[in-house]
N, C-alpha and C positions, 0 to 999 in steps of 0.2 A: 560539168560533164559535156563532152562533145557528142551531141545527139546523133550526128551523122555517122559516127563510128559504131554506135550501139544499135541504132534503129534506122532502117532503110528498106525500100521495097526489094523483094526477091521473088524468083520464079520457081526455084527448086529447093525443097525442104528435105533434109535428112532427119529421120526420127531415130534418136539414139536410145532405143528401148526395144522391148519385145512384148508379146502377149496382148492382153486386153487394151492397155493404154496405147500401144503402138497402132493397133487397129482403129481405135477411137480417133486418134490424131489424123491418121491417113484418110478416114472418111470425110472429115471436115476440110482438110487441106485440098483433097480432090474436088470437093464441092465448090471451093473457092478458085478452082482453076490452076492449082499448083501442081507441079511435077513432084512426085514423092519417091524417096529413096529409103529403103529399109536396110538395117544391118542385122546380121545373124551370126550365131556360133555354129560349130559343127553339129551340136545337138538340135539346132533349130532350122536345119536346111529345108525341111518341108513344112515349116510352121505357117500358120494362117497369115501373120503379118507380112511374111515374105511374099506370099502369093498375092496379097492385096496391093502391094506397092508397085509403082511403075518399074523400079529397078531395085536390086538388092546387092549388098556387098558383104562378103564373108569377113568376119573380124578375127576369128581364131578358134582355139579349142573350146570345149564346153564350159570349163571352169570360168566363172564370171570375171575373175581378175585377169584372165588371159583374153577376154573378149569384150563383154559389155562394160567392164570397168577399166579397160585399157585405153587411156586418154589418147595416147599417140596414135593408136590404131584407128580410133573413131575419127580423129582429125584427118588422117590419111584417107579414110573411106570417103569423107566429104570431098576432099581434093580429087580423089579418083573418080567420083561420080559427077563432079561439077556442081555439087550442092552449094548454095549461097547462105544457107541458114540451117540451124540445128534446133530441133525441139527435143528436150531431154525427157519428157514424160514425168513419171514419178519413180522414186527409188533409183537404184544404180547411181548415175552421175548427176542427178537432177539438182542436188544441193551442194555440189562440189565446186568450190571457188576456183580451184586449179583448172577445172574443165571449162568453166565460164570464161576465165581469162585466156585459156588456150584457144578457145573459139575466136575471141576478139583478136588475139595476136595473129591468127591465121586468116583474118579478114572475113570471118563468118559472123552472121547475126545469131546471137544466142537468144532463143525465145524464152525470156525470163528476166529476172532482175540482173543488175550488174554484179560483178564479183565483190565490189565494195559493200553493196547492200546485203548480199548473202553473208558476207563476213560479219556484218553488224547484227543481222537478225537470224541467220542460219545457225549460229552457235547458241545453244540453249543458255550457256553461261553468259556469253556476251550480250545477248538480247535481254536477259534479266537485268543486267547492270544498266543497260540503256533504258529499260522500262522503269526501273526504280528512279532514275534521274528525271524521266518524263512524268512521274507521278501516277503510273499505272499500277494498280494493286498487285502484289506478288505473294505467292506462298512462301513462308519462311524456309530458308535453305542456304546451302553453300554452293557458290558458283565461281569459286576462285581457280587460279591457274595451277596452284600447287596440288600435285596428284599423289604424293607419297601416302603410304598406308596410315601413318600416324596422323597426318593432317585430316584425312577423310574420316578416321575413327573419332578424332576430337570433335570434328564438325557434327557428326551424327550424335555424339553424346550431348553436345550443346543444344541441338535442335530437339532431341528427345525422340525415343522410339515410340511407334513404328516410323521408319523412314523409307523413302523411295530412292534407290540408286539408279541413275539414268545415264545413258550415253549422251554426251554433250552434242554430238553430231548425229544426224539421222533420226529415224522414228520407226513407226510400225511395230512398236513393242519390243524390238530387238535391243539387246544391251540394257534391259530394264529389269530390276528385281525389287520386290517389296521385302523389307527386312524388319522382323518384329523384335529382335533382341541383339545386343552387342556381340554375343557369341556367334551369331550367324553372319555378321557383317563381312568379315575377311573373305570367306568363301564366295559370298554373293558378289563382291567387288571383282574377284578374280574371274568368275564366270561371266559377269557382265562385260568386263573389259575384253575378254577373249571373243565374245560374240560380237561386240561392237567393232573390234578390229577387223574381224572377218567380213562383216556386212558393210562397213563404212570406211575402213582404213584409218580409223581414228578411235583410240581407246580412252580418251579423256572422259571423266565422270563428273557428274554433279550430284548433290544429295539434297533432297527436299523433305519437308514434313509430309508424311502420308496422311492425306485428308480422309477422314472416316466417312463412309457412305457417300462418296462423291458422285457428282454428275459431270459429264463432259459436254461442254458447250463450245462451239467454234463459230467464227464469223468469216465468211468469204469476202475478201477485199480484192480490188484490182485498181491499179493506177496507170496513167500514161505518162509520156515524157514531156507533157505540157503542163504538169502540175495538178492534174485532176486526179482525185482519189475517191473511190466509191466503196461502200459496203453493200453487199447483196444479201442481206439478212443472215440469219444464223442457222446452224444445223445442230441437232442433238445426236451425240455419238456415245451415249452412256452404256449401251449394250456391247460389252467388250469381253474378251477372253484372253488371258495372258497379255493384257494391255494392248491387244489388237482389236480394232473395231470389227464388229460382226454385222450390226444393223445400224443404219444411219437414217435420219429423217429431217425434214425441214418443212415448216419452221419448228423450233423446239416447242413441244407441248407443255414445257415447264414454265416458260416465260410469258408474262402478260405484255401488253403493248408498251407500257412504260419501261419495264425491265428490258425489253427488246431494244428500245432506243438507247438505253444506257449502255448496254453491252456493245452495240454497234458503234456508238460514239467512241467508246474506249478502244475498239479495234481500229477505227480510223486514226485515232490519236497515236496508237502504237505504230502503225505503218507510216504515219506522217512524220514520225521522229527521224526516219531515214529517207524521207522523200521517195517512198517506195514506188517502183515501176514494175508492172507485170501482175500476174495473178498470185495470190498468196492466201494463207489462212492464219488467223490469230486464234489460238486455242486457249480456253479458260477451263478452270475446274471450279465447281460450285459446291458448297457444303449445305446448300438449301437456303442460306441467308445471303452470303456474300459470294462474289465472283472474283477469282484470282487469275492473273495471267500465268500461263504455263510456258508457252513457246510460240514461235512463228514458224510455219512451214513455208519456205520461199519457193513454192512450186504449186502445180495443180494437185489437188487431192484425189484419192481414189473415189471419194464420195461426192465429187462435184456434180454428178447428174441430178441429185435431188434439188440442188440450187437452180440448175437449168430448168427443171420442170416447174418450179413455183414462180420463176421470173420470166420464162420464155427467152432466156439469153443463152446463146451458144458460147460457153466460156473459152473453148479452144479457138473459135473464130475471133473472139475479142483479144485473146493472147496474140494471135497472128497479126491482127490489125495494129495492136500496140507495137509489136515488133517492126511493122512497116513504118512506124513513126506517126501514125494517125492519132487523132484525139478520140477519146471514148465517145461512142455515139449517143449516150444518154447522160442526163444529170441525175443527181441523187433523188430529186423530187419526182423524176419520171420513172423510177424503178418501183414497181408495185408487186405486192405479194398476192399470189392467186392459188388457193387450195392448199393441199398437203401432199408431200411426196415421201416415199420411204423406200430404202434400198437394202437388199440382202446380198452378201458376198458368197458366191458358190465356190467352195474349195474342194480339191481332191484330197480328202482326209477322212479318217474313220472315227466318228464320235465315240464308238464303243471300244476303241483302243487308244484312249487318251488323245484323240485327234491326231493320231500319227498320219503323216502325209502318205498318200497313196500314189504309186507310180504305175505306168503301163500305157497301153494304147487304148484310146477311146473307140469302142466298137459300136456304140450307139449314142447319137447326140440328137435329141429332139427337144425343141423349145417351142412354146406357143407363139403364134404369129403376133408380131408387134401390133399394138393398137394405139389409139389416142391416149389411153391411160396406162399402157404397159410397154416397157422398153427393156430390151436385152442387150447389154454390152458384153460381147464375148471375145475371147482371144483364142478359142479352140473350136475345132470342127470334128465331125466323125472321121476317124482314121488318124487323127493327130496323136502324137506320143506326149505323155506327161513325164517330164524329166525330173530326176532327183536334184538337179543342179540349181533350180530356180524356185521362186515363190509358187505355191500350189493353187493360186486363185485361177479359176477357169472362166468365170463370168460374173456379171452382176445383173440381178433382176430388180428393176425399178418400177414402182407403181405410182401413179398420180390419181387423185380424186378430189372432189370439192371438200371432203372432210377427212380427218385422220382415220375414223372408223372405216369409211369406205375404201381408203387407200390400203389399209391393212388387209381387208377382205380381198382386194384386187391383187395384192402382192402374194397372198397365200394361194390364190387360184393360179397365179403364174408359176409359183413353186411346185404346186401339185401337178401341173401339166409339163414340167420339165423332167426329162428322163435322160440320164447319162449312165452308160454301162461301160465296163472295161476297167474303170477305176471306181473306188468307193468315194462317195461325195457326202457332204453335210446337208443335203437338201431336206431329208426328213427332220433333222435337228432344227433347221431354219423354220420349217413349217410349225413345229411344236413351239418354237420360241415366239414367233409373231402372233400365234393364237393363244398364248398363255394369258390367263385373266389379269395377272399383275402387269404384263406388258401393255395390254389393252387399256388398263386403268392408269398407266404411267407411274406405277408404284415400284420404281426400280432405282438401282444405283450401279456403279461400275462392277460391283461384286455379285450382281444378281445371277449371272450365268453360272459361276462357280458354286454358289449356294444351291441352285436349283438343277444342277446337272443331272441328277438321277431322274428327275421328272421330265427333263428336256431330251434325254437320250435313253429312254427305257427300252428294254428288249422288245423286238417286234411282236405284235400279237400273233397267236397261233392261227394257222390257216383254217378258214371255215369251209363250208360246203361249196360256196361259190369259187373259192380259190382252188380247191382240189379239182373241181370239175373243169375249171379254166386250164389248170395244168395238163389234164388229160387231153383236152381239146387242142391246146397249143402243141403238144407233142405229136398228135395225129396230123395236124396241119403241116408241121415241119417234115414229118415222114412223107407226106404226100408230095411236098416240094422235092425231096431227095429222090423219090422214086419216079417223079415227073408223071404221075398218073393223069391221064387226060380228064379235063373238066367234065366231059360228057359221060365218063365211065360210071357204071353203077357202084363201083368201089368207092367213089367219092361221096356217095349219097348216104351219109350217116350210118356207115357200117352195113350196108345192104349185102345180103347173101341170098343165093337162089333158094336154098333150103336150110332148115335147122337154125340153131342159135348157138353162139359161142360166147366165151368171156375171156377178158384179158385183165390181169391184175397189175396195178400200178402202186408202187410204194414210194413215198416221199419223206424227206426229212426237212425240218424247218431250218432255215439258215443256209448260208453258202458253205459247201464242203461236206464231205460224207460224215465228218465227226460230230456234226451239230444236231441237236434236237431229237425228240422222240419221233418214231416212225408213224406216219399216217397212211392209210390205205384207201384206194378207190378202185372199184371194179367196173370195167366197161363190159356191157352186154350188147351184142350185135348179132344181126342175122335177119330173119323174117320179122317185119314190123319195125317200129322206131327203135333207135339206139337209146340205151339208158345207162346211167352211172349209179352204182349203189355205194353208199358210204355208211358203214355200220348197218342200222336197220332202215335207213332212208334210201329211196330210189327216185331218180330224176330222169324224166324224158329230156333229151338234149339234142340240139343242132348247133352248128357253128358255121360261120362264113367269114373268110378274110375280108378286110376292108382296105381302102386305098392308103390309109395312114400307116400301114404295116401291122396293125393290130387285127382284132377280129370281134365279131358280134357273137355272143354266146346266149342261147335261149334255153332256159331251164324251166320246165313245166309252164311254158307259155310266157315267161318273163325274160325280156331281152336286156342284156347288159353289154356295154362296150368294154373290151379288155385290151390293155396294152401289154404285150408279152415280148420278152427277149430271151431266147434260148441259146445257150452256149455250151454245147456238150451236154453234161448232166445238170448244169446250173440253169435254173429258171428264175427270171425276174418277172413279176406280175404287178400291174397296177389295176386295181378294181375300185369299185365305189367304196370299199372298206379301207383302202390305203395301199401301201407298197408291201410286197411280200417277196422274200427270197426262198426258193425251195430247191432242194437237191433231189434229183430223180435217182433212186436206187434201181439201176437197170440190171436185172439178173444175168443178162447176156453181154453187158457192155464193159466189164472189167472195172469194178468200182473200188478196188483197193487203192489206198494212197499211203505213201511212205510217211511215217510220223517221226517227229523229232522228240527225243526223250526230254522229260521235263527238267532234268538236271543240266541241260545244255542252255546256255545263253546265246541266242542267235541274233544276227542283225535283222531287225524287222523290215528295213529298207536299205537300199544302197546309201552309203554315207562315209564320212571320214571320222576316224577315232581322234578325239581332241583331248581326252583326259582319261587316265586310269585312276579310279577312286578307291581301290582296295588292292591289297597285296596277296600273293599266293600264300595260303596257310591261314589267312584271316578268318576268324569266326564271325559269321554274318547272321544278323537277325533278318527275318522276313521283311522285305522292302528296303534293305540296306543298299545304297548305291554301289555299283560295281565299275561302270565306265560310262563315258559320255560320247555320244555320236552327234556330229553335225549333219542334219538332214534338211535339205532345202533351206539352208541358211538359218535354221532354228536348231537349238541344242535339245537332244533327247537323252535323258538319263536312263540307263538300263539297270534294273534293280533285282535283288535276289527274290525268286518266287517263293522261297521257304527258308527257314533257318538251316544253316549248315556251314561247311568249311569251303572256302574258295580253293579248289583243287588245281585248276589250270587256267592260265590266261593265254590265249592264242593270238593276240594282236598287240600292237604297240601304237603309241601316239603318232599320228600322221598316216597310218594305214588307211587306204581307201578300200572298203569292204563292200561286197555285193549282198543283196537280200538273201537271207537264209544261211549265210556263212556263220559257222560256230566261232564264237568269240571267247567264251569262258565256260568252265564246268564247275558245278557245285556238288559237293558230297553232302547228302542230307544229314542233319544232326541225328544222333541216336534216339530212337523212339519217336 
């Protein structure tokens, strides 16, 4: 390998990505004195990574294949901006050999392994063949080139069900299906191929034995162009949903010191088989006794911050120094493990609607101040739009502490103090997950979240006295802002009136939207004397005062509580000491009626593309029967019959791009 062609110093770096990882790379690159260039699509013109970079170049339309996956356009953006190197981040083109080679051919430094290394290790099938030759333990499976239906079916029968159908290229849970029986195999392959082709441009599949009650262990490695190869301890990523990681931690609480050294040595052996250069991750699955190689990711991982926090190493800085052609600054013996780190991925998604992605404009973005033990890696800000075109991850909350127990507590505190409004997020779900007794006890496997989903995403508790009083106070404070009442006016003083006493009735419903929940009533009494709020037979003397953080202090019968409140029209979001609450204010003068969609209509829950029609007009459907599949944010969502009936109308076709709320099909209920 000609080192001078692949690795040399540069001053201008183009980041061929978006969102959180683009922001992450820009921060370190700027700290190293590099000039940074962002790229963006039409949908990302005002995105955070564009604002952070020194320069930004438009790639093209919103669709990823026309922008972030357009190799020729990215190379042209580098030429146009004068960039000398490209950092691919993760996802998109980060493991695309054609892109790595195109960078080399254009005279650009690709911050990552060579195309040859990516070919050897980036393909799940190819890497498994290489690992088998190197003596690294493998899960039984089929990793061949033949991709016809008969070959894949025969391989699955030979391996024995259940099996896992996986995309040979890419990762992140896309193009992956667990199959329990031969009858489900054909449909799973078609769906996985379609999803893999859309996400990675490659629909080749491999089939593996599905390990029961597995744990996911991975090892961070990094190599330089001088023959040095290091492992930076392991991470545990067992808490997953739909094969996508949700919580990651380092080191693994499952391994002891001896097991840790064995798995790290196996990872170095695996990477050493191709003389690997750059940052990468060797992934293993464990059945509780043995550890098997799954794949190598030839890029930086989403969860790399937990490794950084336990080692004190900036992995992006090391990536860039390796790309400069420098030697790694430490030896294996000099890398030490300090404390425990744990990370949670914050997504714009609704756990109460099967984690359907949520799109819209972020109207409130509040995260706790970073500290020595808390880190926020974000790709969005207040005012940014969450698009249906890309992955829905907004940020990562990462906590470090001397012990695992303390790190979990710190992470939960960080999540509790994070408020995002305008889109629905999984933050309450993450808090419930990290505080679950089995998670604390490390009594988990990769199926834990699916089994415990009802306990992890329960309906929100009904609002109590504190929340109802806070809702009233929040509305009064907002009304005072609108009317611009002077602070010195007596009308600002807890409902002061010169004579007499009056009352005002407030009615709330639990949950967002007028159609949710039972009504709860609070009555404000004001005039001579202190203002009070009565709820049923209970009455509270109250005062409230806005605070600098945008919330307010509420005092009820002498007890003061801090309230975080976001009020958007009739929708109120409250965070109190009891948790998070969504209330709908039924304003008798505010026009509270909302148009409702009939239950017999199947509508698009979000903007997306119709990728499959799964039933024909006239078909008799059971409740839950699949009707059609939408691709939303690169993930497939199957829309199902809400009740038994006959499919009366289909109002879309494969390939249609539909907007949220558009009617797609209609069902006629079964008789009786």
